[in-house]
N, C-alpha and C positions, 0 to 999 in steps of 0.2 A: 588523540589518535582519530583520524577520519574513518568513517565507515560509509561506503557507497551503497545507496539504497536505490533500487530499480523498481518503479511503480508500473504495473501492468493494469490498465483500466479495461475491464471485461465488459462486453456488451450483453444484451439478453440472450444471445446465442452462445455465451461464454467464451467467445473468441476475443483475443486482445485487439482493442481498438485504438488505444494510444499508449505509448511508453515514454516515461520521463525518468530522469536520474538526478539524484542530489547526493551531497555529502553531508553527514552529520558527525559532530564531534562526540564520539562514544562516551566520553567522560562527562559531558555537560548536557547533551541533547538526547540521550538515550532513554526516553520514556515514551510509553504509549501515547500520552496526551500530546507531546511535542510531534510525534510522527503523524498523529491524526490531524493536527493543525497544519502540518506541511502539506498533507493530502488536500485538505480544504483549500489552501492557498493556490497550490499548483493546478487543481482540477476545478475549482469553483464549485465544490460539492459540499452540501450540508451534512454534518457529522451524523445526524440522526437518519439519514437515507442511505448510509453505506456501511459495509462490513469489510474488514481487512483480513487477509489470509496469507499464509506461507505454504510452500510445498514441503512435505515430510519425505523421509527416506523411501516411503512407499509410493511417492508421487501424488498423495492425496492432498487436497487443499484443506488446511486446518485453520479455522478461524481463531483469531486472538483479540482480546479485549482488556489486556492488562500488561503491566511491565513484565511480570514474570513469564506470561506466555509469549510475549514478544521476544524475550531473551532466549527462550527455548528454541524458537524459530531462527534467531540469529546464530546460535551455536549449531543448528542443524544444517546451515548453508554449506554447500560444497565449494564455493569459490569465495573470492574477497567481496562479493556483492550479496546483499541481502535483498532478495526478491519479495516484493509485496504485491498481492493481487487484490484489486478493489472490485467489489460487486455491489449492486444495488440491493436494498432490503425491500421485501414485500412487493416484488414486482416492479420496483423503481428501475428505470433504465438510466444508469449513470451517464450514458452518452447523451442524454437530453440536457446535460449541463455543459456549458462551454468551458473548456480549460483555459486558464489565464494564459496570456501570451499568444493566443491564436486569433488571427484576424478574419478567418472565414468560417 
């Protein structure tokens, strides 16, 4: 069963800079490690420089770092799409990394 994942790359100003979508097979690819690998591939971001978040019912960004936390976020979604927000760690600006598939 496919799950659509919508990635929002946030800049230093916390505004969305790039949005990308993928589909994951929820029965095969539904692990935090696989999701993190997909982020690395899509955005050309090193895993140790980023954190992943979802929005909860209150609209707060909640960081997740495990399969269990990721599944809580997936159950919390309001639509058929799981939205993931990507932020740089320790002042790293993820926008300084060039997403794959972009020529400019």
